[in-house]
Backbone as JSON, one array per atom type, in Angstrom:
{
  "sequence": "XXXXXXXXXXXXXXXXXXXXXXXXXXXXXXXXXXXXXXXXXXXXXXXXXXXXXXXXXXXXXXXXXXXXXXXXXXXXXXXXXXXXXXXXXXXXXXXXXXXXXXXXXXXXXXXXXXXXXXXXXXXXXXXXXXXXXXXXXXXXXXXXXXXXXXXXXXXXXXXXXXXXXXXXXXXXXXXXXXXXXXXXXXXXXXXXXXXXXXXXXXXXXXXXXXXXXXXXXXXXXXXXXXXXXXXXXXXXXXXXXXXXXXXXXXXXXXXXXXXXXXXXXXXXXXXXXX",
  "N": [[18.77, -8.19, 7.25], [18.83, -7.17, 3.83], [16.14, -5.99, 1.81], [13.17, -4.29, 0.65], [12.79, -4.07, -2.06], [14.3, -4.8, -5.22], [16.09, -3.42, -7.79], [13.86, -1.9, -8.44], [11.82, -3.75, -8.44], [9.64, -5.9, -6.6], [10.84, -8.24, -4.22], [10.79, -11.86, -4.2], [9.26, -13.55, -1.72], [9.22, -16.1, 0.82], [6.14, -17.8, 1.45], [5.34, -17.71, 4.1], [6.67, -15.61, 5.16], [6.95, -12.56, 7.01], [7.77, -10.33, 5.62], [6.68, -10.65, 3.12], [4.02, -9.99, 3.54], [4.34, -7.3, 4.16], [5.31, -6.29, 1.73], [3.07, -6.74, 0.14], [1.28, -4.98, 1.33], [2.51, -2.65, 0.54], [1.93, -2.65, -2.19], [-0.81, -2.11, -2.19], [-0.82, 0.43, -1.03], [0.43, 1.86, -3.0], [-1.58, 2.45, -4.75], [-2.66, 4.63, -3.6], [-0.88, 6.54, -4.18], [1.42, 6.34, -2.63], [4.62, 5.48, -2.18], [5.45, 2.99, -0.64], [7.25, 0.78, -0.38], [9.69, 1.77, -1.36], [10.18, 3.64, 0.52], [11.75, 2.92, 2.6], [15.04, 3.14, 3.65], [18.5, 2.32, 3.78], [20.69, 3.0, 6.43], [23.99, 3.16, 6.49], [26.46, 1.32, 8.24], [28.83, -0.63, 9.44], [28.48, -2.32, 7.31], [28.11, -5.03, 7.36], [25.69, -6.26, 7.34], [24.46, -5.88, 4.99], [23.83, -6.55, 1.61], [26.06, -6.23, -1.03], [25.55, -6.17, -3.84], [22.85, -6.82, -4.12], [21.13, -5.3, -2.41], [19.6, -2.03, -2.07], [21.84, 0.42, -2.22], [22.43, 3.03, -2.99], [20.33, 5.51, -4.2], [17.42, 4.43, -6.11], [17.82, 1.9, -7.06], [19.35, -1.29, -7.14], [22.87, -2.18, -7.12], [23.38, -4.37, -8.8], [21.64, -4.05, -10.86], [22.22, -1.49, -11.79], [24.89, -1.65, -12.54], [25.4, -3.83, -14.49], [27.31, -5.26, -16.01], [29.56, -5.42, -14.34], [28.44, -6.88, -12.29], [28.02, -9.36, -13.5], [30.63, -10.16, -13.7], [31.42, -10.48, -11.12], [32.76, -12.53, -8.54], [31.54, -13.51, -6.25], [28.31, -13.45, -5.76], [26.56, -12.88, -3.62], [27.95, -11.25, -1.88], [28.85, -9.18, 0.93], [28.62, -5.67, 1.85], [30.71, -4.89, 3.57], [32.71, -6.61, 2.81], [33.64, -5.67, 0.44], [34.1, -2.87, 0.42], [35.75, -0.4, 2.46], [35.77, 2.05, 4.96], [37.92, 4.52, 6.21], [37.92, 7.0, 8.07], [37.98, 9.67, 5.95], [38.91, 8.25, 3.88], [38.52, 5.75, 1.47], [38.72, 2.3, 0.8], [38.96, -0.43, -1.55], [38.0, -3.81, -2.23], [38.02, -5.77, -4.61], [36.8, -8.6, -6.51], [37.08, -10.21, -9.33], [36.03, -12.27, -12.09], [37.64, -12.14, -14.27], [40.16, -9.9, -15.65], [39.19, -6.44, -15.79], [37.88, -4.52, -18.54], [37.31, -2.07, -21.13], [33.89, -1.18, -21.29], [33.29, -2.19, -18.78], [35.29, -1.16, -17.11], [34.54, 1.51, -17.19], [32.08, 1.37, -15.91], [32.95, 0.61, -13.37], [34.37, 2.87, -12.54], [32.27, 4.7, -12.4], [30.72, 3.51, -10.42], [32.45, 3.65, -8.2], [32.56, 6.4, -7.86], [29.96, 6.89, -7.08], [29.9, 5.55, -4.65], [31.69, 7.03, -3.12], [30.22, 9.3, -2.54], [28.48, 8.44, -0.62], [27.58, 7.92, 2.84], [29.26, 6.25, 5.27], [29.62, 4.47, 8.34], [31.88, 3.02, 10.15], [31.78, 2.3, 12.8], [29.31, 1.54, 13.66], [26.23, -0.41, 13.42], [24.44, -1.53, 10.47], [21.41, 0.06, 9.77], [17.85, 0.34, 9.22], [16.01, 3.06, 7.87], [13.04, 5.01, 7.85], [11.89, 7.01, 5.45], [9.56, 8.5, 5.4], [9.02, 9.55, 7.79], [10.07, 12.14, 9.91], [12.09, 11.62, 11.78], [13.03, 9.24, 10.97], [11.95, 6.9, 11.94], [9.73, 4.11, 11.74], [6.27, 4.66, 11.84], [3.06, 3.89, 12.64], [0.94, 5.64, 13.05], [1.76, 7.94, 11.69], [1.78, 6.95, 9.06], [-0.93, 6.36, 8.78], [-2.06, 8.94, 8.91], [-0.95, 9.96, 6.59], [-2.15, 8.36, 4.63], [-4.81, 9.14, 4.98], [-4.56, 11.8, 4.17], [-3.89, 11.49, 1.47], [-6.14, 10.14, 0.5], [-8.35, 11.61, 1.42], [-7.79, 14.26, 1.09], [-8.31, 17.79, 0.62], [-8.12, 18.63, -2.02], [-8.13, 16.37, -3.55], [-10.31, 14.62, -3.63], [-13.84, 14.21, -4.26], [-16.75, 15.96, -2.93], [-18.49, 14.1, -1.88], [-17.02, 11.94, -1.1], [-16.08, 11.58, 1.46], [-17.24, 11.59, 4.79], [-17.34, 13.45, 7.57], [-18.86, 13.08, 9.8], [-19.11, 10.5, 10.56], [-17.33, 7.55, 11.76], [-13.96, 6.62, 10.67], [-14.0, 4.0, 9.75], [-16.55, 3.72, 8.67], [-16.42, 5.45, 6.5], [-14.52, 4.11, 4.98], [-15.98, 1.79, 4.49], [-18.1, 2.82, 2.87], [-16.56, 3.66, 0.71], [-15.66, 1.2, -0.22], [-18.06, 0.0, -0.97], [-18.86, 1.63, -3.11], [-16.95, 0.97, -4.93], [-17.43, -1.63, -5.42], [-16.41, -3.63, -3.67], [-17.23, -5.26, -1.59], [-17.36, -8.15, 0.43], [-19.5, -10.02, -0.51], [-21.32, -13.03, -1.39], [-21.42, -13.54, -4.19], [-19.34, -11.93, -5.17], [-17.16, -13.06, -3.85], [-17.2, -15.57, -5.01], [-16.48, -14.92, -7.63], [-13.83, -14.46, -7.26], [-12.76, -16.91, -7.0], [-13.22, -18.3, -4.64], [-14.33, -21.08, -2.95], [-17.63, -21.8, -2.3], [-20.51, -23.01, -0.52], [-22.93, -22.12, -1.49], [-24.16, -19.42, -3.52], [-26.3, -17.94, -2.99], [-28.43, -15.6, -1.25], [-27.65, -15.24, 2.15], [-29.43, -14.44, 4.05], [-32.13, -14.35, 3.13], [-32.35, -16.23, 1.11], [-33.55, -16.0, -1.36], [-32.48, -15.02, -3.68], [-29.49, -14.38, -5.68], [-26.59, -13.49, -3.81], [-25.68, -10.57, -4.29], [-24.01, -7.35, -4.16], [-25.9, -5.26, -4.31], [-28.23, -6.7, -3.76], [-27.75, -7.72, -1.16], [-27.52, -5.37, 0.39], [-29.79, -3.86, -0.17], [-32.0, -5.02, -1.79], [-32.72, -7.48, -0.66], [-35.35, -8.89, 1.26], [-35.24, -8.61, 4.02], [-33.28, -6.64, 4.4], [-34.51, -4.59, 2.99], [-36.75, -4.05, 4.58], [-35.57, -2.77, 6.72], [-34.73, -0.4, 5.49], [-37.23, 0.69, 4.86], [-38.16, 1.36, 7.4], [-36.24, 3.24, 8.15], [-36.66, 5.28, 6.24], [-39.3, 6.01, 6.88], [-38.9, 6.96, 9.43], [-37.62, 9.35, 8.86], [-39.66, 10.62, 7.65], [-40.13, 10.19, 4.92], [-41.73, 8.54, 3.5], [-42.47, 5.49, 1.66], [-39.63, 3.81, 0.48], [-38.52, 3.74, -2.91], [-37.14, 2.32, -5.92], [-34.49, 2.01, -4.99], [-30.9, 2.13, -4.87], [-27.5, 1.1, -4.57], [-25.66, 2.81, -5.69], [-26.94, 5.32, -5.68], [-27.33, 5.67, -2.96], [-24.75, 5.65, -1.78], [-23.24, 7.41, -3.22], [-24.66, 9.73, -3.52], [-25.95, 12.67, -1.75], [-28.38, 13.18, -0.6], [-30.38, 14.77, -2.25], [-32.89, 15.83, -1.9], [-32.81, 17.33, 0.31], [-32.15, 20.58, 1.43], [-30.19, 22.16, 2.87], [-26.63, 21.97, 3.45], [-25.59, 20.75, 5.77], [-27.72, 19.16, 6.6], [-27.82, 17.37, 4.46], [-25.45, 16.01, 4.83], [-25.93, 14.75, 7.26], [-28.06, 13.05, 6.57], [-26.74, 11.45, 4.7], [-24.91, 10.22, 6.41], [-26.69, 8.73, 7.96], [-27.63, 6.9, 6.02], [-25.24, 5.54, 5.36], [-24.53, 4.4, 7.85], [-26.75, 2.74, 8.26], [-26.53, 0.98, 6.05], [-24.09, -0.17, 6.72], [-24.68, -1.51, 9.11], [-26.53, -3.38, 8.16]],
  "CA": [[19.5, -7.89, 6.02], [17.99, -7.24, 2.64], [15.38, -4.81, 1.46], [11.87, -4.64, 0.11], [12.8, -4.08, -3.52], [15.57, -4.89, -5.94], [15.94, -2.88, -9.14], [12.5, -1.41, -8.65], [10.85, -4.84, -8.41], [9.53, -6.55, -5.3], [11.46, -9.55, -4.12], [9.91, -12.99, -3.98], [9.47, -14.02, -0.37], [8.51, -17.3, 1.23], [4.75, -17.47, 1.73], [5.16, -17.48, 5.53], [7.51, -14.49, 5.58], [6.25, -11.3, 7.3], [8.11, -9.35, 4.6], [5.72, -10.82, 2.03], [2.85, -9.2, 3.92], [4.7, -5.88, 4.05], [5.37, -5.96, 0.3], [1.69, -6.68, -0.36], [0.73, -3.7, 1.8], [3.08, -1.62, -0.33], [1.2, -2.64, -3.46], [-2.08, -1.43, -1.96], [-0.56, 1.85, -0.77], [0.81, 2.48, -4.27], [-2.82, 2.95, -5.35], [-2.9, 5.94, -2.97], [0.29, 7.35, -4.54], [2.4, 6.26, -1.55], [5.61, 4.47, -2.55], [5.81, 2.45, 0.67], [8.41, -0.09, -0.45], [10.9, 2.56, -1.55], [10.31, 4.62, 1.59], [12.74, 2.41, 3.54], [16.41, 3.3, 3.17], [19.51, 1.8, 4.7], [21.73, 3.88, 6.96], [25.08, 2.2, 6.5], [27.49, 1.36, 9.26], [29.93, -1.51, 9.07], [28.18, -2.97, 6.05], [28.1, -6.48, 7.52], [24.32, -6.76, 7.22], [23.93, -5.37, 3.73], [24.38, -7.19, 0.42], [26.63, -5.2, -1.88], [24.92, -6.11, -5.16], [21.41, -7.06, -4.09], [20.38, -4.27, -1.7], [19.69, -0.66, -2.58], [22.82, 1.2, -1.47], [22.35, 4.43, -3.4], [19.25, 5.7, -5.16], [16.28, 3.51, -6.05], [18.13, 0.69, -7.81], [20.51, -2.03, -6.62], [24.06, -2.15, -8.0], [23.32, -5.44, -9.8], [20.89, -3.51, -12.0], [22.91, -0.31, -12.3], [26.19, -2.02, -13.12], [25.16, -5.23, -14.86], [28.55, -5.89, -16.48], [30.36, -5.73, -13.16], [27.77, -7.94, -11.53], [28.28, -10.63, -14.18], [32.03, -10.52, -13.49], [31.64, -10.69, -9.69], [32.95, -13.94, -8.19], [30.62, -13.87, -5.16], [27.15, -12.6, -6.0], [25.91, -12.47, -2.37], [28.95, -10.65, -1.01], [28.37, -8.06, 1.73], [29.3, -4.39, 1.64], [31.95, -4.86, 4.34], [33.71, -7.42, 2.12], [34.08, -5.0, -0.79], [34.59, -1.51, 0.65], [36.06, -0.08, 3.85], [36.01, 3.47, 5.19], [38.82, 4.92, 7.28], [37.77, 8.45, 8.02], [37.55, 10.13, 4.62], [39.57, 7.41, 2.88], [37.81, 4.51, 1.18], [39.49, 1.29, 0.07], [38.1, -1.43, -2.19], [38.52, -5.17, -2.31], [37.23, -6.39, -5.67], [37.14, -9.97, -6.92], [36.45, -10.41, -10.63], [36.35, -13.54, -12.76], [38.7, -11.83, -15.25], [40.5, -8.47, -15.6], [38.21, -5.55, -16.39], [38.29, -3.78, -19.73], [36.24, -1.4, -21.86], [32.74, -0.65, -20.57], [33.34, -2.62, -17.39], [36.1, -0.18, -16.4], [33.73, 2.73, -17.07], [31.09, 1.12, -14.86], [33.64, 0.6, -12.09], [34.65, 4.27, -12.19], [31.0, 5.31, -12.02], [30.31, 2.94, -9.14], [33.32, 4.21, -7.16], [32.14, 7.79, -7.64], [28.71, 6.84, -6.31], [30.23, 5.11, -3.29], [32.36, 8.15, -2.44], [29.21, 10.27, -2.08], [27.69, 7.85, 0.45], [28.11, 8.08, 4.2], [29.38, 4.99, 6.0], [30.15, 4.64, 9.69], [32.4, 1.7, 10.52], [31.65, 2.04, 14.23], [27.93, 1.22, 14.0], [25.59, -1.43, 12.59], [23.53, -1.06, 9.44], [20.02, 0.16, 10.25], [16.87, 0.84, 8.25], [15.31, 4.3, 8.19], [11.8, 5.22, 7.1], [12.0, 8.42, 5.06], [8.28, 9.21, 5.49], [8.98, 10.14, 9.13], [11.19, 13.09, 10.02], [13.15, 11.04, 12.58], [13.47, 7.99, 10.37], [11.33, 5.74, 12.56], [8.41, 3.74, 11.19], [5.2, 5.02, 12.77], [1.76, 3.58, 12.05], [0.11, 6.85, 13.1], [2.19, 8.8, 10.58], [1.3, 6.35, 7.82], [-2.38, 6.53, 8.77], [-2.33, 10.34, 8.55], [-0.57, 10.12, 5.19], [-3.2, 7.73, 3.83], [-5.97, 10.04, 5.04], [-4.26, 12.98, 3.36], [-3.96, 11.11, 0.06], [-7.5, 9.72, 0.13], [-9.38, 12.56, 1.8], [-7.3, 15.63, 0.97], [-9.31, 18.73, 0.09], [-8.01, 18.82, -3.46], [-7.98, 15.11, -4.25], [-11.53, 13.85, -3.72], [-15.07, 14.96, -4.36], [-17.38, 16.27, -1.66], [-19.23, 12.96, -1.36], [-16.12, 10.82, -0.85], [-15.78, 11.44, 2.89], [-18.22, 12.21, 5.67], [-16.66, 13.6, 8.85], [-19.79, 12.81, 10.89], [-19.04, 9.08, 10.91], [-15.94, 7.09, 11.94], [-13.2, 6.28, 9.47], [-14.42, 2.68, 9.26], [-17.74, 3.92, 7.84], [-15.96, 6.04, 5.24], [-13.9, 3.02, 4.23], [-17.07, 0.92, 4.04], [-18.75, 3.47, 1.74], [-15.6, 3.62, -0.4], [-15.64, -0.16, -0.75], [-19.34, -0.25, -1.65], [-18.85, 2.34, -4.4], [-16.0, 0.28, -5.83], [-17.86, -3.03, -5.52], [-15.42, -4.44, -2.97], [-17.82, -5.87, -0.4], [-17.22, -9.61, 0.27], [-20.73, -10.81, -0.6], [-21.02, -14.35, -1.93], [-21.16, -13.5, -5.63], [-18.01, -11.36, -5.38], [-16.2, -14.06, -3.41], [-17.19, -16.63, -6.02], [-15.73, -14.4, -8.76], [-12.41, -14.51, -6.91], [-12.34, -18.3, -6.91], [-13.42, -18.88, -3.31], [-15.33, -22.15, -3.04], [-18.72, -21.63, -1.34], [-21.61, -23.97, -0.66], [-23.99, -21.48, -2.27], [-23.99, -17.97, -3.72], [-27.59, -17.32, -2.71], [-28.45, -14.73, -0.08], [-27.62, -15.97, 3.41], [-30.51, -13.98, 4.92], [-33.47, -14.7, 2.63], [-32.23, -17.37, 0.19], [-34.46, -15.8, -2.49], [-31.77, -14.57, -4.87], [-28.04, -14.36, -5.54], [-26.13, -12.49, -2.85], [-24.87, -9.5, -4.86], [-23.91, -6.2, -3.26], [-27.2, -4.57, -4.31], [-29.23, -7.52, -3.07], [-27.45, -7.81, 0.27], [-27.7, -4.09, 1.07], [-31.06, -3.18, -0.46], [-33.1, -5.78, -2.37], [-33.15, -8.54, 0.23], [-36.55, -8.44, 1.97], [-34.88, -8.22, 5.38], [-32.61, -5.34, 4.28], [-35.5, -3.59, 2.53], [-37.58, -3.67, 5.71], [-34.81, -1.78, 7.49], [-34.8, 0.87, 4.77], [-38.59, 1.21, 5.03], [-38.24, 1.98, 8.73], [-35.39, 4.44, 8.14], [-37.34, 6.31, 5.47], [-40.46, 6.47, 7.66], [-38.35, 7.74, 10.53], [-37.32, 10.67, 8.33], [-40.86, 11.16, 7.02], [-39.92, 10.17, 3.47], [-42.62, 7.57, 2.87], [-41.9, 4.18, 1.33], [-38.55, 3.95, -0.51], [-38.66, 3.06, -4.2], [-36.0, 2.41, -6.84], [-33.25, 2.19, -4.25], [-29.69, 1.56, -5.46], [-26.31, 1.42, -3.79], [-25.01, 3.97, -6.29], [-27.6, 6.53, -5.2], [-27.15, 5.81, -1.52], [-23.37, 5.88, -1.34], [-22.64, 8.49, -4.0], [-25.46, 10.93, -3.36], [-25.95, 13.32, -0.43], [-29.74, 13.58, -0.26], [-30.72, 15.97, -3.02], [-34.18, 16.35, -1.44], [-32.53, 18.19, 1.47], [-31.58, 21.82, 0.9], [-28.96, 22.64, 3.52], [-25.51, 21.05, 3.35], [-25.46, 19.97, 6.99], [-28.77, 18.14, 6.56], [-27.41, 16.36, 3.48], [-24.39, 15.21, 5.44], [-26.55, 13.92, 8.29], [-28.79, 11.99, 5.88], [-25.75, 10.54, 4.15], [-24.4, 9.44, 7.53], [-27.73, 7.75, 8.31], [-27.61, 5.86, 4.99], [-24.02, 4.75, 5.48], [-24.61, 3.6, 9.06], [-27.76, 1.71, 8.03], [-25.94, -0.01, 5.17], [-23.02, -0.85, 7.46], [-25.32, -2.44, 10.05], [-27.1, -4.48, 7.35]],
  "C": [[18.55, -7.94, 4.85], [17.32, -5.92, 2.36], [14.09, -5.25, 0.84], [11.89, -4.78, -1.4], [14.22, -4.23, -4.05], [15.31, -4.4, -7.36], [14.52, -2.47, -9.45], [11.44, -2.47, -8.62], [10.82, -5.46, -7.03], [10.21, -7.89, -5.32], [10.4, -10.63, -3.96], [10.23, -13.57, -2.61], [8.71, -15.31, -0.12], [7.12, -16.93, 1.7], [4.51, -17.16, 3.21], [5.93, -16.26, 6.03], [6.68, -13.25, 5.88], [6.58, -10.23, 6.27], [7.18, -9.46, 3.4], [4.47, -9.98, 2.29], [3.13, -7.71, 3.77], [4.74, -5.44, 2.6], [3.97, -5.84, -0.28], [0.99, -5.42, 0.1], [1.23, -2.57, 0.92], [2.37, -1.52, -1.65], [-0.13, -1.91, -3.32], [-1.87, 0.07, -1.76], [-0.15, 2.58, -2.04], [-0.41, 3.04, -4.98], [-3.19, 4.31, -4.78], [-1.74, 6.9, -3.24], [1.27, 7.44, -3.38], [3.38, 5.14, -1.91], [6.21, 3.89, -1.27], [7.11, 1.65, 0.61], [9.72, 0.69, -0.59], [11.1, 3.61, -0.45], [11.3, 4.17, 2.67], [14.13, 2.52, 2.93], [17.39, 2.83, 4.24], [20.45, 2.93, 5.13], [22.92, 2.98, 7.25], [26.06, 2.43, 7.63], [28.67, 0.51, 8.8], [29.71, -2.2, 7.74], [28.12, -4.49, 6.14], [26.72, -7.09, 7.33], [23.65, -6.29, 5.93], [24.61, -6.06, 2.55], [24.84, -6.1, -0.56], [25.88, -5.06, -3.21], [23.39, -6.15, -5.11], [20.6, -5.92, -3.47], [20.56, -2.9, -2.35], [20.67, 0.13, -1.7], [22.66, 2.69, -1.73], [21.22, 4.56, -4.43], [18.18, 4.62, -5.03], [16.54, 2.2, -6.79], [19.39, 0.04, -7.24], [21.66, -1.99, -7.62], [24.0, -3.23, -9.08], [22.55, -4.99, -11.04], [21.57, -2.31, -12.62], [24.18, -0.66, -13.06], [26.18, -3.51, -13.48], [26.43, -5.95, -15.3], [29.43, -6.31, -15.3], [29.75, -6.88, -12.37], [28.02, -9.31, -12.17], [29.71, -11.11, -13.93], [32.36, -10.76, -12.01], [31.76, -12.18, -9.37], [31.98, -14.43, -7.12], [29.41, -12.95, -5.21], [26.52, -12.08, -4.71], [26.89, -11.86, -1.37], [28.35, -9.45, -0.27], [29.2, -6.8, 1.47], [30.66, -4.37, 2.33], [33.07, -5.67, 3.69], [34.29, -6.72, 0.89], [34.62, -3.59, -0.57], [34.81, -1.29, 2.14], [36.38, 1.4, 3.96], [36.94, 3.66, 6.37], [38.85, 6.43, 7.3], [37.22, 8.86, 6.67], [38.15, 9.29, 3.5], [38.81, 6.11, 2.72], [38.72, 3.57, 0.41], [38.54, 0.22, -0.45], [38.8, -2.78, -2.23], [37.68, -5.94, -3.33], [37.7, -7.82, -5.95], [36.37, -10.29, -8.19], [36.86, -11.75, -11.24], [37.44, -13.37, -13.81], [39.03, -10.35, -15.13], [39.45, -7.63, -16.32], [38.78, -4.85, -17.61], [37.07, -3.06, -20.31], [35.15, -0.83, -20.96], [32.73, -1.04, -19.1], [34.17, -1.65, -16.54], [35.33, 1.12, -16.19], [32.69, 2.56, -15.97], [31.74, 1.15, -13.48], [33.93, 2.02, -11.62], [33.38, 4.97, -11.72], [30.54, 4.8, -10.66], [31.14, 3.49, -7.99], [32.9, 5.64, -6.83], [30.86, 7.84, -6.81], [28.98, 6.47, -4.86], [30.84, 6.24, -2.49], [31.34, 9.12, -1.85], [28.37, 9.74, -0.93], [28.39, 8.02, 1.79], [28.09, 6.73, 4.9], [29.99, 5.28, 7.37], [30.59, 3.27, 10.2], [32.21, 1.35, 11.98], [30.23, 1.64, 14.63], [27.38, 0.14, 13.07], [24.77, -0.76, 11.5], [22.12, -1.02, 10.02], [19.14, 0.69, 9.13], [16.25, 2.13, 8.76], [14.09, 4.44, 7.28], [11.72, 6.69, 6.74], [10.68, 9.18, 5.04], [8.07, 9.81, 6.88], [10.23, 10.98, 9.33], [12.35, 12.54, 10.83], [13.62, 9.69, 12.05], [12.86, 6.74, 10.96], [10.02, 5.42, 11.85], [7.36, 4.01, 12.25], [3.86, 4.79, 12.08], [0.86, 4.81, 12.01], [0.46, 7.79, 11.96], [1.68, 8.27, 9.25], [-0.21, 6.52, 7.68], [-2.76, 7.94, 8.36], [-2.03, 10.58, 7.07], [-1.63, 9.52, 4.26], [-4.44, 8.61, 3.8], [-5.77, 11.25, 4.13], [-4.39, 12.68, 1.87], [-5.38, 10.81, -0.38], [-8.53, 10.82, 0.34], [-8.94, 14.02, 1.71], [-8.31, 16.53, 0.27], [-9.28, 18.83, -1.42], [-8.02, 17.52, -4.25], [-9.26, 14.31, -4.39], [-12.73, 14.76, -3.82], [-15.72, 15.1, -3.0], [-18.07, 15.06, -1.06], [-18.32, 11.8, -0.98], [-15.79, 10.62, 0.62], [-16.83, 12.19, 3.68], [-17.61, 12.24, 7.07], [-17.57, 13.3, 10.03], [-19.75, 11.36, 11.34], [-17.59, 8.66, 11.06], [-15.28, 6.74, 10.62], [-13.64, 4.95, 8.88], [-15.65, 2.78, 8.38], [-17.39, 4.53, 6.5], [-15.3, 4.98, 4.36], [-14.95, 2.09, 3.68], [-17.77, 1.52, 2.81], [-17.86, 3.44, 0.5], [-15.59, 2.25, -1.04], [-16.93, -0.49, -1.48], [-19.33, 0.39, -3.04], [-17.93, 1.67, -5.41], [-16.26, -1.21, -5.92], [-16.86, -3.97, -4.86], [-15.94, -4.99, -1.64], [-17.81, -7.39, -0.58], [-18.55, -10.37, 0.34], [-20.41, -12.09, -1.38], [-20.7, -14.34, -3.42], [-19.76, -12.97, -5.91], [-16.92, -12.33, -4.94], [-16.07, -15.18, -4.43], [-16.39, -16.2, -7.25], [-14.22, -14.51, -8.52], [-11.92, -15.94, -6.64], [-12.47, -18.94, -5.55], [-14.57, -19.86, -3.36], [-16.35, -22.0, -1.92], [-19.79, -22.69, -1.57], [-22.71, -23.43, -1.56], [-23.66, -20.01, -2.45], [-25.32, -17.25, -3.53], [-27.53, -16.54, -1.39], [-28.53, -15.54, 1.2], [-28.75, -15.57, 4.35], [-31.88, -14.46, 4.44], [-33.48, -15.9, 1.71], [-33.15, -17.24, -1.02], [-33.73, -15.46, -3.78], [-30.27, -14.68, -4.63], [-27.62, -13.23, -4.61], [-25.14, -11.54, -3.52], [-24.8, -8.36, -3.86], [-25.25, -5.49, -3.17], [-28.25, -5.38, -3.56], [-29.0, -7.52, -1.57], [-27.77, -6.52, 1.02], [-29.08, -3.48, 0.91], [-32.19, -4.14, -0.8], [-33.58, -6.94, -1.52], [-34.33, -8.05, 1.08], [-36.26, -8.0, 3.4], [-34.2, -6.85, 5.37], [-33.61, -4.25, 3.91], [-36.38, -3.13, 3.68], [-36.88, -2.65, 6.59], [-34.88, -0.42, 6.83], [-36.19, 1.51, 4.87], [-38.71, 1.95, 6.35], [-37.41, 3.26, 8.79], [-36.09, 5.58, 7.41], [-38.55, 6.86, 6.23], [-40.02, 7.32, 8.83], [-38.07, 9.17, 10.08], [-38.52, 11.3, 7.61], [-40.79, 11.19, 5.52], [-40.82, 9.16, 2.76], [-41.92, 6.25, 2.6], [-40.83, 4.34, 0.26], [-38.83, 3.15, -1.77], [-37.4, 3.27, -5.03], [-34.68, 2.68, -6.1], [-32.08, 1.54, -4.99], [-28.5, 1.95, -4.6], [-25.59, 2.63, -4.36], [-25.59, 5.27, -5.77], [-27.32, 6.76, -3.72], [-25.75, 6.24, -1.13], [-22.63, 6.92, -2.17], [-23.38, 9.81, -3.82], [-25.38, 11.49, -1.95], [-27.34, 13.83, -0.08], [-30.15, 14.86, -0.95], [-32.06, 16.58, -2.62], [-34.02, 17.27, -0.22], [-31.77, 19.42, 0.98], [-30.25, 22.19, 1.55], [-27.9, 21.55, 3.53], [-25.36, 20.18, 4.58], [-26.5, 18.85, 7.04], [-28.43, 17.02, 5.59], [-26.37, 15.42, 4.08], [-24.98, 14.26, 6.49], [-27.3, 12.76, 7.64], [-27.82, 10.97, 5.27], [-25.17, 9.64, 5.24], [-25.4, 8.37, 7.95], [-27.74, 6.6, 7.31], [-26.4, 4.94, 5.15], [-24.06, 3.85, 6.71], [-25.61, 2.46, 8.88], [-27.21, 0.6, 7.14], [-24.87, -0.82, 5.87], [-23.59, -1.89, 8.42], [-25.92, -3.64, 9.3], [-26.01, -5.45, 6.93]]
}
């Protein structure tokens, strides 16, 4: 029973609740223009597992937000749908319980709410079930969500040519995306987020702070790997290396597009291994 959102806002869940994790995933997907939390809709049956005022029955907002006056006059705030309305074929009956007789704007809200209920489809012979409107059959499917994320992030019209490299696995593309946005969990970045560490110095060489640039390039151990990679490609000794150039560029010293992609893949794989 319940839902992911109430009145357009995420609910507050107990820290151990799996729904808390789902809501947090929805916040991340919103950055990709995927409204995950609002993609779940209730298919109503008997109404015994749905809260009349708290859950989203119609549209993207719960009745407590749409009809605030009526909600204030409700005697039982956590009442279920089956306790307030009943369908018998095409005939709907109501069982209201107010703290006082309705008047003025409250009556107008009640008329509006009844009209909204009439347009909904209820089936008294079945249970309430959730449907995922991002899948044509209403079932939640991780594969479908994964394809949707790829489409939003890697669509032909939404990203630049250097944002995705089809020659490497998706995990490498995600890694490059995180490097470009400074989201690699090196010690300095973890310290900024309030994580208590014994030291923020490089765990490999201990010569400097473990920043993203140091961990991937400037550390003497990492740099030695880049020297070998550059020599392998006949490029001499690398100088003035930067993560921005490596993960945003495509090898401007290479003329053909396929060669640029291959060199970019080599850089990304090398950085990932480091």
